[in-house]
Backbone as a printed PyTorch tensor [residue, N CA C, xyz], in Angstrom:
tensor([[[  8.1540,  19.4360,   3.4500],
         [  9.8310,  19.1310,   3.3270],
         [ 10.8270,  17.4790,   2.7910]],

        [[ 10.8100,  17.8980,   1.5080],
         [ 11.0640,  16.6230,   0.5270],
         [ 12.1750,  16.4910,   0.5010]],

        [[ 13.3820,  18.3880,  -0.0760],
         [ 14.3620,  18.0760,  -0.5070],
         [ 15.1990,  18.8620,   1.1760]],

        [[ 15.9280,  18.7910,   1.5960],
         [ 16.5860,  18.8450,   3.0560],
         [ 18.1260,  18.9490,   2.6170]],

        [[ 18.9470,  20.2210,   3.1790],
         [ 20.0740,  20.1190,   2.9670],
         [ 20.3410,  20.7400,   4.5650]],

        [[ 21.7990,  20.0680,   5.0480],
         [ 21.9940,  20.2490,   6.0100],
         [ 23.3220,  20.8970,   6.0570]],

        [[ 23.5660,  22.3840,   6.6820],
         [ 25.3420,  22.6630,   5.9320],
         [ 24.9910,  22.9750,   7.6190]],

        [[ 26.7510,  23.1830,   8.3620],
         [ 27.5670,  23.6550,   9.4960],
         [ 29.0020,  23.1890,   9.3960]],

        [[ 29.0490,  24.2050,  10.3730],
         [ 31.2310,  23.1470,  11.0390],
         [ 31.4530,  21.9630,  11.4140]],

        [[ 32.3180,  21.4760,  11.2870],
         [ 33.0360,  19.5220,  11.0080],
         [ 32.1850,  19.8340,  12.8900]],

        [[ 32.0180,  18.5190,  12.6920],
         [ 31.2060,  18.4480,  14.8950],
         [ 30.4460,  18.6500,  15.1660]],

        [[ 29.1310,  19.5270,  14.0810],
         [ 28.1980,  20.0340,  14.5750],
         [ 27.0460,  19.1430,  14.6030]],

        [[ 27.1740,  17.9720,  13.5680],
         [ 26.2250,  17.1000,  13.4470],
         [ 24.8860,  17.2040,  12.2120]],

        [[ 25.7900,  17.4750,  11.3090],
         [ 24.8610,  17.0960,  10.0160],
         [ 24.5700,  15.4710,   9.7240]],

        [[ 25.6570,  15.2930,  10.0440],
         [ 25.2010,  13.0430,   9.3960],
         [ 24.5390,  12.6600,  10.3930]],

        [[ 24.3820,  12.7720,  11.2980],
         [ 23.8940,  12.1140,  12.5570],
         [ 22.5010,  13.0000,  12.7230]],

        [[ 21.9300,  14.1800,  12.2840],
         [ 20.6920,  14.7750,  12.2920],
         [ 19.9660,  13.8360,  11.0120]],

        [[ 21.5010,  14.2280,   9.1330],
         [ 20.7420,  13.6960,   8.1850],
         [ 20.4690,  12.4350,   8.5880]],

        [[ 20.3140,  11.5910,   9.4150],
         [ 19.5730,   9.6200,   9.6430],
         [ 18.5810,  10.3940,  10.5890]],

        [[ 18.6670,  10.8940,  11.3670],
         [ 17.4990,  11.0150,  12.2860],
         [ 16.7500,  11.2290,  11.8300]],

        [[ 16.6150,  12.8770,  11.0950],
         [ 15.5310,  12.8650,   9.9020],
         [ 15.2420,  12.2470,   9.3140]],

        [[ 16.2410,  11.1720,   8.2560],
         [ 15.3290,  10.7420,   7.7860],
         [ 14.5990,   9.7340,   7.6340]],

        [[ 15.1710,   8.8120,   9.0800],
         [ 14.3900,   7.4650,   9.3390],
         [ 13.3640,   8.0940,  10.0720]],

        [[ 12.6560,   9.5530,  10.6230],
         [ 11.5740,  10.0600,  11.4080],
         [ 10.6510,  10.1190,   9.5110]],

        [[ 11.5650,  10.6930,   8.6410],
         [ 10.2120,  10.9140,   7.0430],
         [ 10.5460,  10.3850,   6.3970]],

        [[ 11.3090,   9.1440,   6.6020],
         [ 11.1630,   8.3630,   5.4660],
         [ 11.7020,   8.7530,   3.6650]],

        [[ 13.6780,   8.9100,   4.0140],
         [ 13.6460,  10.1350,   2.9990],
         [ 15.2450,   9.7370,   3.0460]],

        [[ 15.1430,   9.4970,   1.1040],
         [ 16.6020,   8.8830,   1.8980],
         [ 17.7020,   9.9170,   1.5810]],

        [[ 18.7470,   9.9170,   2.7630],
         [ 19.8670,  10.4490,   2.8580],
         [ 21.3630,   9.9190,   2.2230]],

        [[ 22.5050,  11.7020,   1.8950],
         [ 22.8020,  11.6890,   0.8800],
         [ 24.2490,  12.2970,   2.5010]],

        [[ 24.8320,  11.4020,   2.0910],
         [ 26.6760,  12.5160,   3.1500],
         [ 27.6020,  12.8010,   2.2430]],

        [[ 27.5160,  13.7180,   1.5910],
         [ 28.7290,  14.9530,   0.6740],
         [ 30.1310,  14.0700,   0.9290]],

        [[ 30.6140,  13.7650,   2.6820],
         [ 31.2030,  13.2170,   2.6490],
         [ 31.8750,  12.1750,   1.8870]],

        [[ 30.8550,  11.5530,   1.4900],
         [ 31.3030,   9.7050,   1.0330],
         [ 30.8740,  10.1690,  -0.4280]],

        [[ 30.4270,  11.0270,  -0.8010],
         [ 30.4510,  11.0710,  -1.9970],
         [ 31.7650,  11.8260,  -2.7970]],

        [[ 32.1460,  12.7950,  -1.7350],
         [ 33.3750,  13.5520,  -2.2380],
         [ 35.1360,  12.9530,  -2.6510]],

        [[ 35.0560,  12.5580,  -1.0050],
         [ 36.0630,  11.4700,  -1.1830],
         [ 36.7240,  10.1960,  -1.4140]],

        [[ 38.0050,  10.7160,  -2.5650],
         [ 38.3590,   9.1890,  -3.2170],
         [ 39.1830,   8.7540,  -1.7800]],

        [[ 39.6710,   8.0000,  -1.8800],
         [ 40.2090,   6.9490,  -1.1280],
         [ 41.6500,   7.7580,  -0.3760]],

        [[ 42.0250,   6.9230,   0.9960],
         [ 43.0220,   7.9740,   1.0690],
         [ 43.4320,   9.7610,   1.2380]],

        [[ 41.9020,  10.2830,   1.0960],
         [ 41.0540,  11.5040,   2.0800],
         [ 41.6390,  12.5020,   0.3710]],

        [[ 41.5230,  11.7370,  -0.4320],
         [ 41.7900,  12.7090,  -1.8050],
         [ 40.6320,  13.4320,  -2.3700]],

        [[ 40.2850,  14.6190,  -2.3760],
         [ 39.6340,  15.0780,  -2.1820],
         [ 38.6860,  15.1310,  -3.9820]],

        [[ 37.6050,  14.9570,  -4.5800],
         [ 36.7890,  14.9930,  -5.5350],
         [ 37.2930,  16.7130,  -6.4310]],

        [[ 37.4640,  16.6260,  -7.3730],
         [ 37.7110,  18.5040,  -8.1360],
         [ 36.1380,  18.6400,  -8.1070]],

        [[ 36.0580,  20.2820,  -8.2860],
         [ 34.5180,  20.4670,  -8.7850],
         [ 33.9850,  20.1710,  -9.5890]],

        [[ 34.0980,  20.3900, -10.8340],
         [ 33.8260,  19.3720, -11.9710],
         [ 33.1650,  18.1510, -10.8330]],

        [[ 34.0500,  17.6320, -10.6210],
         [ 33.2510,  16.4170,  -9.9680],
         [ 32.0900,  16.5380,  -9.1990]],

        [[ 32.7340,  17.3310,  -8.1310],
         [ 31.5590,  17.5480,  -6.4220],
         [ 30.6420,  18.2650,  -7.6860]],

        [[ 30.8100,  19.3560,  -8.5940],
         [ 29.6100,  18.9010,  -9.0880],
         [ 28.1240,  18.2750,  -9.9230]],

        [[ 28.9540,  17.7660, -10.6930],
         [ 28.1770,  16.3190, -11.1380],
         [ 27.8890,  15.5040, -10.3180]],

        [[ 28.3380,  14.7040,  -9.2170],
         [ 27.9390,  14.0080,  -8.3660],
         [ 26.7180,  14.6940,  -7.5820]],

        [[ 26.7090,  16.0560,  -7.3770],
         [ 25.0300,  16.6960,  -6.4060],
         [ 24.4450,  16.4910,  -7.1860]],

        [[ 24.7950,  17.2320,  -8.8570],
         [ 23.0590,  17.0720,  -9.7090],
         [ 22.6520,  15.2980, -10.3310]],

        [[ 23.5640,  14.8770, -10.3520],
         [ 22.1220,  13.4720,  -9.6920],
         [ 22.0170,  12.9590,  -8.5430]],

        [[ 22.3080,  13.7440,  -7.4590],
         [ 21.3980,  12.8640,  -6.6230],
         [ 20.9090,  13.8510,  -6.2260]],

        [[ 20.2080,  15.4740,  -6.9890],
         [ 19.2160,  16.1190,  -6.3390],
         [ 17.8000,  15.3980,  -7.5220]],

        [[ 18.5760,  14.9470,  -8.5130],
         [ 17.5170,  14.4790,  -9.4110],
         [ 16.0710,  13.6560,  -8.9990]],

        [[ 16.1360,  12.7200,  -7.7550],
         [ 15.1950,  12.7190,  -7.0990],
         [ 14.5520,  13.7470,  -6.4340]],

        [[ 12.9480,  13.6370,  -6.2130],
         [ 12.6000,  14.5120,  -5.6300],
         [ 12.0710,  14.5720,  -4.3600]],

        [[ 13.1970,  13.4740,  -4.1500],
         [ 12.8990,  13.3420,  -1.8220],
         [ 14.3330,  13.2740,  -1.3710]],

        [[ 15.0280,  13.9540,  -0.5180],
         [ 16.4270,  13.4500,  -0.4510],
         [ 16.1840,  14.5750,   1.3560]],

        [[ 17.1830,  14.2430,   1.5230],
         [ 17.9940,  15.3220,   2.8630],
         [ 19.6600,  14.7730,   1.9880]],

        [[ 20.5500,  15.2210,   2.4130],
         [ 22.7540,  15.8550,   1.6590],
         [ 22.8800,  17.2510,   2.6190]],

        [[ 23.6910,  16.2050,   3.8440],
         [ 24.5810,  17.0530,   4.3810],
         [ 25.4460,  17.5810,   4.1000]],

        [[ 26.6600,  17.7540,   4.2760],
         [ 27.4820,  18.3990,   3.9510],
         [ 27.8530,  20.0580,   3.4050]],

        [[ 28.9450,  20.8400,   3.5020],
         [ 29.3130,  22.2200,   3.5340],
         [ 29.2740,  22.3660,   2.0050]],

        [[ 30.5830,  21.9560,   1.2720],
         [ 31.2290,  21.8640,   0.5220],
         [ 30.6160,  22.9040,  -0.5780]],

        [[ 30.9160,  24.5930,   0.1980],
         [ 30.5460,  25.8470,   0.0590],
         [ 31.1810,  25.9740,  -2.1840]],

        [[ 31.7750,  25.5640,  -1.7980],
         [ 32.6370,  26.1760,  -3.2940],
         [ 30.6960,  25.6570,  -4.2310]],

        [[ 30.1250,  24.3060,  -4.3260],
         [ 29.2600,  24.0440,  -4.6220],
         [ 28.1340,  23.6780,  -3.9170]],

        [[ 27.6210,  24.8640,  -2.6270],
         [ 26.9610,  24.8720,  -2.1380],
         [ 25.1130,  25.5100,  -2.8910]],

        [[ 25.8610,  26.2800,  -4.0080],
         [ 24.5230,  26.9890,  -4.4300],
         [ 23.1680,  26.1240,  -5.5200]],

        [[ 24.3490,  24.9440,  -6.0480],
         [ 23.4790,  23.5270,  -6.7460],
         [ 22.4740,  23.1510,  -5.3800]],

        [[ 22.6780,  22.9200,  -4.1870],
         [ 21.6590,  22.4080,  -2.9560],
         [ 20.4650,  23.6660,  -2.8030]],

        [[ 21.4340,  24.9160,  -3.3420],
         [ 20.6140,  25.7490,  -1.9450],
         [ 19.3340,  25.5770,  -2.8830]],

        [[ 19.8230,  25.6690,  -4.7630],
         [ 18.4760,  26.2190,  -5.9990],
         [ 17.4460,  25.0570,  -4.8470]],

        [[ 17.5300,  23.5990,  -5.6850],
         [ 16.9820,  22.9510,  -5.3270],
         [ 16.2880,  22.3810,  -3.8730]],

        [[ 17.1430,  22.3820,  -2.9320],
         [ 16.3450,  22.5110,  -1.5890],
         [ 15.2820,  22.9240,  -1.6620]],

        [[ 14.2390,  22.5340,  -0.6750],
         [ 12.9680,  23.5240,  -0.1960],
         [ 13.2400,  23.0020,   1.1120]],

        [[ 14.0890,  23.1210,   2.5850],
         [ 14.6250,  23.2260,   3.1810],
         [ 15.7050,  23.3890,   3.5390]],

        [[ 16.4120,  24.3490,   4.2300],
         [ 17.7010,  24.7240,   4.1170],
         [ 18.3000,  24.0950,   5.7010]],

        [[ 18.3880,  23.8420,   6.5140],
         [ 18.6000,  23.3620,   7.8730],
         [ 20.4810,  23.9220,   8.3960]],

        [[ 20.7950,  24.8680,   9.2930],
         [ 22.0470,  25.2820,   8.9330],
         [ 22.0740,  25.2160,  10.7470]],

        [[ 23.4620,  24.1290,  11.5390],
         [ 23.5100,  23.6160,  12.5990],
         [ 24.6610,  24.8760,  12.7390]],

        [[ 24.0710,  25.4210,  13.8490],
         [ 25.5460,  27.4350,  13.7990],
         [ 25.0190,  26.9870,  15.0790]],

        [[ 26.6420,  25.2880,  15.7930],
         [ 26.4970,  24.9800,  17.4620],
         [ 28.1530,  25.5480,  17.4940]],

        [[ 27.9580,  26.5930,  18.0930],
         [ 29.2700,  26.6100,  19.3580],
         [ 30.2730,  26.4260,  18.5110]],

        [[ 31.4060,  26.5310,  18.5190],
         [ 32.6120,  26.2320,  18.1720],
         [ 33.3930,  25.1010,  19.2720]],

        [[ 32.9050,  25.1350,  20.5580],
         [ 33.6640,  24.8080,  21.8140],
         [ 32.3960,  23.0970,  21.3330]],

        [[ 31.4320,  22.7170,  21.2890],
         [ 30.7570,  21.7090,  21.2570],
         [ 31.4590,  21.2890,  19.6070]],

        [[ 31.6470,  21.7760,  18.9330],
         [ 32.1970,  21.2990,  17.6990],
         [ 33.1980,  20.9150,  17.6010]],

        [[ 34.4130,  21.0700,  18.1670],
         [ 35.2790,  20.8550,  18.2140],
         [ 35.9820,  19.3710,  19.5700]],

        [[ 34.8000,  19.5290,  20.2520],
         [ 34.3990,  18.1540,  21.7970],
         [ 34.2450,  17.1540,  20.1660]],

        [[ 32.5310,  17.7220,  19.5000],
         [ 32.2570,  16.1710,  18.9720],
         [ 33.0710,  16.0260,  18.1770]],

        [[ 34.3680,  16.4890,  17.0910],
         [ 35.1010,  15.9960,  16.3250],
         [ 36.3830,  14.8380,  16.8370]],

        [[ 36.4780,  15.4170,  18.0510],
         [ 37.5050,  14.8740,  18.6290],
         [ 36.7670,  13.8620,  19.3470]],

        [[ 35.9100,  13.4230,  20.2280],
         [ 34.8620,  12.4510,  19.9200],
         [ 34.9660,  11.8090,  19.5990]],

        [[ 34.4310,  11.8520,  17.7710],
         [ 34.0160,  10.5230,  16.9580],
         [ 35.5540,  10.8690,  16.3910]],

        [[ 36.4930,  11.3310,  16.4740],
         [ 37.5470,  10.4470,  16.0770],
         [ 38.0380,   9.7240,  17.5380]],

        [[ 37.8210,   9.5960,  18.1210],
         [ 37.7330,   8.4170,  19.1200],
         [ 37.4360,   7.3510,  19.3710]],

        [[ 36.5590,   7.5730,  18.5040],
         [ 35.0360,   6.1920,  18.3680],
         [ 35.3360,   6.1460,  17.2190]],

        [[ 36.0420,   6.3330,  16.6430],
         [ 36.3420,   5.9990,  14.9660],
         [ 37.5850,   5.5620,  14.1270]],

        [[ 38.5960,   6.2580,  15.4040],
         [ 39.6830,   5.4290,  14.4140],
         [ 40.1540,   4.2100,  14.4010]],

        [[ 41.1200,   3.9740,  13.1800],
         [ 41.4750,   3.2440,  12.9930],
         [ 40.0860,   2.4600,  12.3460]],

        [[ 39.6710,   3.1400,  11.7190],
         [ 38.1490,   2.7040,  10.6580],
         [ 37.4610,   4.2520,   9.8280]],

        [[ 36.5250,   3.5020,   9.0800],
         [ 36.2360,   4.2830,   8.8780],
         [ 34.9070,   4.7500,   8.7510]],

        [[ 34.0560,   5.5200,   9.2030],
         [ 32.6120,   6.0990,   9.4850],
         [ 32.0100,   5.8330,   8.2440]],

        [[ 30.9140,   5.4860,   8.5120],
         [ 29.6080,   4.8190,   8.3140],
         [ 29.0510,   6.1940,   7.2280]],

        [[ 29.8240,   7.1130,   7.6370],
         [ 28.9990,   8.4920,   6.4850],
         [ 30.2760,   9.2620,   5.4610]],

        [[ 31.2220,   8.5240,   5.7620],
         [ 32.4060,   9.1190,   5.0890],
         [ 33.0460,   7.9650,   4.0340]],

        [[ 33.4040,   8.3140,   3.1260],
         [ 33.7580,   7.4540,   1.3890],
         [ 35.1630,   6.0990,   1.9880]],

        [[ 34.5480,   5.2640,   0.9830],
         [ 36.0360,   3.8520,   1.3530],
         [ 37.4950,   4.9080,   1.3580]],

        [[ 37.7260,   3.9290,   2.5570],
         [ 39.1500,   4.1380,   2.1000],
         [ 40.1570,   5.9180,   3.0310]],

        [[ 38.8600,   5.9270,   3.4670],
         [ 38.9010,   7.0940,   4.0970],
         [ 38.9620,   6.7610,   5.5070]],

        [[ 40.2150,   5.7930,   6.2370],
         [ 40.3530,   6.4490,   8.0620],
         [ 40.2590,   7.0610,   8.4090]],

        [[ 39.7520,   7.7750,   9.7840],
         [ 38.9450,   8.6840,  10.5570],
         [ 40.2850,   9.3980,  10.8530]],

        [[ 40.3380,  10.4410,  10.6930],
         [ 41.6720,  11.2110,  11.0930],
         [ 40.9990,  12.1650,  11.7980]],

        [[ 42.5150,  12.9280,  12.3430],
         [ 41.1450,  14.5190,  13.1440],
         [ 43.8110,  14.5520,  13.1150]],

        [[ 43.5590,  16.6560,  12.9660],
         [ 44.3950,  17.2460,  12.7900],
         [ 44.8390,  18.8950,  12.8950]],

        [[ 45.2140,  19.7860,  13.2610],
         [ 45.7090,  20.0310,  13.3400],
         [ 44.2640,  21.6250,  12.4980]],

        [[ 44.6080,  21.2430,  10.6500],
         [ 44.1580,  22.5420,  10.2690],
         [ 42.5440,  22.3540,   9.8330]],

        [[ 42.0730,  20.4200,  10.2120],
         [ 40.8740,  20.8760,  10.3200],
         [ 40.2400,  20.8540,  11.7040]],

        [[ 40.6280,  21.0300,  12.7580],
         [ 40.4530,  21.5720,  14.2640],
         [ 40.5760,  23.3490,  14.2580]],

        [[ 41.7430,  23.6700,  13.6900],
         [ 41.6250,  25.3550,  13.5250],
         [ 40.4450,  25.5530,  12.1940]],

        [[ 39.6350,  24.9840,  11.5980],
         [ 38.6480,  25.0450,  10.3480],
         [ 37.3130,  24.4600,  11.1590]],

        [[ 37.1440,  24.0870,  12.6530],
         [ 35.9670,  23.8300,  12.8390],
         [ 36.1100,  25.2180,  14.1710]],

        [[ 37.6490,  25.8790,  14.7090],
         [ 37.3420,  26.8990,  15.6830],
         [ 37.2470,  28.0030,  14.6390]],

        [[ 37.8450,  28.0650,  13.8270],
         [ 37.2340,  29.2920,  12.9640],
         [ 36.5840,  29.2240,  12.7230]],

        [[ 35.2830,  28.5400,  12.2360],
         [ 34.0440,  28.1040,  10.8890],
         [ 33.4660,  30.0750,  11.8070]],

        [[ 33.4640,  29.8370,  13.0000],
         [ 32.2820,  30.8770,  12.3450],
         [ 31.9990,  32.4850,  11.8390]],

        [[ 33.7580,  32.8100,  12.3110],
         [ 34.6090,  34.0820,  11.6180],
         [ 34.5630,  33.3890,  10.0690]],

        [[ 35.1760,  32.5360,   9.6140],
         [ 35.4510,  32.2500,   8.7070],
         [ 33.8500,  31.7240,   7.3060]],

        [[ 33.6280,  31.1580,   8.2910],
         [ 32.3190,  30.8680,   7.1860],
         [ 30.8420,  30.9780,   7.5210]],

        [[ 31.0280,  30.4860,   8.3870],
         [ 29.3370,  31.8760,   9.1220],
         [ 28.7400,  32.7930,   8.5360]],

        [[ 29.5160,  33.7370,   8.2690],
         [ 28.9420,  35.1010,   7.6930],
         [ 28.4190,  34.8810,   6.2700]],

        [[ 29.5550,  33.9370,   5.5600],
         [ 29.1020,  34.4630,   3.8970],
         [ 27.9900,  32.7560,   4.1840]],

        [[ 27.6080,  31.9990,   4.3120],
         [ 26.3700,  30.9850,   4.7560],
         [ 25.1070,  32.1450,   4.8630]],

        [[ 25.8920,  33.3630,   6.0520],
         [ 24.6000,  33.2100,   5.9850],
         [ 23.8750,  34.5670,   5.1730]],

        [[ 24.6970,  35.0150,   4.9420],
         [ 24.6130,  36.2400,   3.6910],
         [ 23.5810,  34.9690,   2.3090]],

        [[ 24.5560,  33.9030,   2.4460],
         [ 23.2070,  33.4870,   1.1970],
         [ 22.0840,  32.3970,   1.9050]],

        [[ 21.5390,  32.1960,   2.6210],
         [ 20.5640,  32.2060,   2.6860],
         [ 19.7430,  33.2700,   3.2250]],

        [[ 20.4720,  34.4530,   2.9070],
         [ 19.3420,  35.6970,   3.6390],
         [ 19.3940,  36.4990,   2.0340]],

        [[ 19.0330,  34.8890,   1.1410],
         [ 19.1000,  36.1250,  -0.1670],
         [ 18.4100,  35.2330,  -1.1350]],

        [[ 18.1750,  34.1290,  -0.3320],
         [ 17.2090,  33.3690,  -0.7740],
         [ 15.8620,  33.1140,  -0.8170]],

        [[ 14.4570,  32.5410,  -1.9900],
         [ 13.4590,  33.5720,  -1.8170],
         [ 12.5730,  32.9220,  -0.6830]],

        [[ 11.4770,  33.1390,  -0.5140],
         [ 10.2820,  33.3030,   0.3340],
         [  9.8180,  32.3660,   0.5540]],

        [[  9.8580,  31.1690,  -0.6530],
         [  9.5110,  29.8330,  -0.9740],
         [ 10.5030,  28.5830,   0.1420]],

        [[ 11.4950,  28.8550,   0.0560],
         [ 12.5740,  27.6920,   0.8060],
         [ 12.4480,  27.6310,   2.7690]],

        [[ 12.0380,  27.1530,   3.4440],
         [ 12.1190,  27.5320,   4.8690],
         [ 13.9010,  26.5980,   4.7970]],

        [[ 13.7530,  27.6840,   6.4360],
         [ 15.5650,  28.1000,   6.8370],
         [ 15.2760,  28.0940,   7.6040]],

        [[ 16.2670,  27.1020,   8.9130],
         [ 15.9640,  27.0450,  10.1670],
         [ 16.8430,  26.6690,  10.4390]],

        [[ 17.2350,  27.2540,  11.2090],
         [ 19.0560,  27.5460,  12.3080],
         [ 18.6470,  26.7760,  13.5330]],

        [[ 19.8340,  26.2840,  13.4990],
         [ 19.6490,  25.8880,  14.8770],
         [ 20.1490,  25.9040,  16.3860]],

        [[ 20.6570,  25.9640,  17.1620],
         [ 22.0850,  27.1610,  17.7510],
         [ 22.0180,  25.8430,  19.3900]],

        [[ 22.0260,  24.1430,  19.1830],
         [ 22.4810,  24.1540,  20.5200],
         [ 21.1930,  22.7390,  19.9230]],

        [[ 22.5110,  22.0360,  20.8180],
         [ 21.8980,  19.9210,  20.7950],
         [ 20.6210,  20.0350,  21.1460]],

        [[ 19.7380,  21.1260,  22.1220],
         [ 18.6010,  20.8290,  22.8690],
         [ 17.6840,  21.7330,  21.9850]],

        [[ 18.1510,  23.1710,  20.8760],
         [ 16.7920,  22.9580,  19.8440],
         [ 17.1420,  22.2080,  18.5020]],

        [[ 18.0850,  20.9310,  18.4090],
         [ 17.9260,  20.0610,  17.6430],
         [ 16.9070,  19.1870,  18.1800]],

        [[ 17.0710,  18.2920,  19.3970],
         [ 16.0530,  18.0330,  19.6380],
         [ 14.7990,  18.2500,  19.2100]],

        [[ 14.3660,  19.2750,  20.3850],
         [ 12.9240,  20.0130,  20.1260],
         [ 13.0680,  19.7580,  18.5410]],

        [[ 13.8560,  20.6020,  17.8440],
         [ 12.8370,  19.7820,  16.4430],
         [ 12.5420,  18.9410,  16.4370]],

        [[ 13.7930,  17.9440,  16.1320],
         [ 13.2790,  16.5140,  15.8380],
         [ 12.0820,  15.8470,  16.9750]],

        [[ 11.4950,  16.4230,  17.3880],
         [ 10.9040,  16.4930,  18.1700],
         [  8.8350,  16.7420,  18.0010]],

        [[  9.5770,  17.5980,  17.3280],
         [  8.9540,  18.1650,  16.8760],
         [  8.0050,  17.9430,  15.1450]],

        [[  9.3890,  16.7750,  14.7790],
         [  8.8630,  16.1670,  13.1380],
         [  8.2320,  15.2040,  13.3350]]])
């Protein structure tokens, strides 16, 4: 595992897992949210997103967490390991609200400068509907990958903990 991408719903624990794996395996960690957003929650253009990710993946060792489905194929091509956090919507919603309460009025470490922590109905709806709206396309992409990619699907905080303990 030298080029790891971590995907999953908002609140699933992507950034936390990325940091933990990075620490255990001594790999550089890149949180896409920190690169894709500009101050005041302005999203980078698709072309900018592609360029940023292409630059990040020039190194031969990395962990990149974040979905950005419009550019996911770039990471899928370069990753040797894909970790999909398929965590229940209830847990993801709870963790997103908890994260907001812990970080409100601040910019969290895995977010772009100038993006003060927020939560709104649109984001909560995205999390709640992720299993129906996003998960099928992700599973389809993962099923189409060739056999030299390691695919890891973790479905609970307990499975995440077991996975980390086995590294």
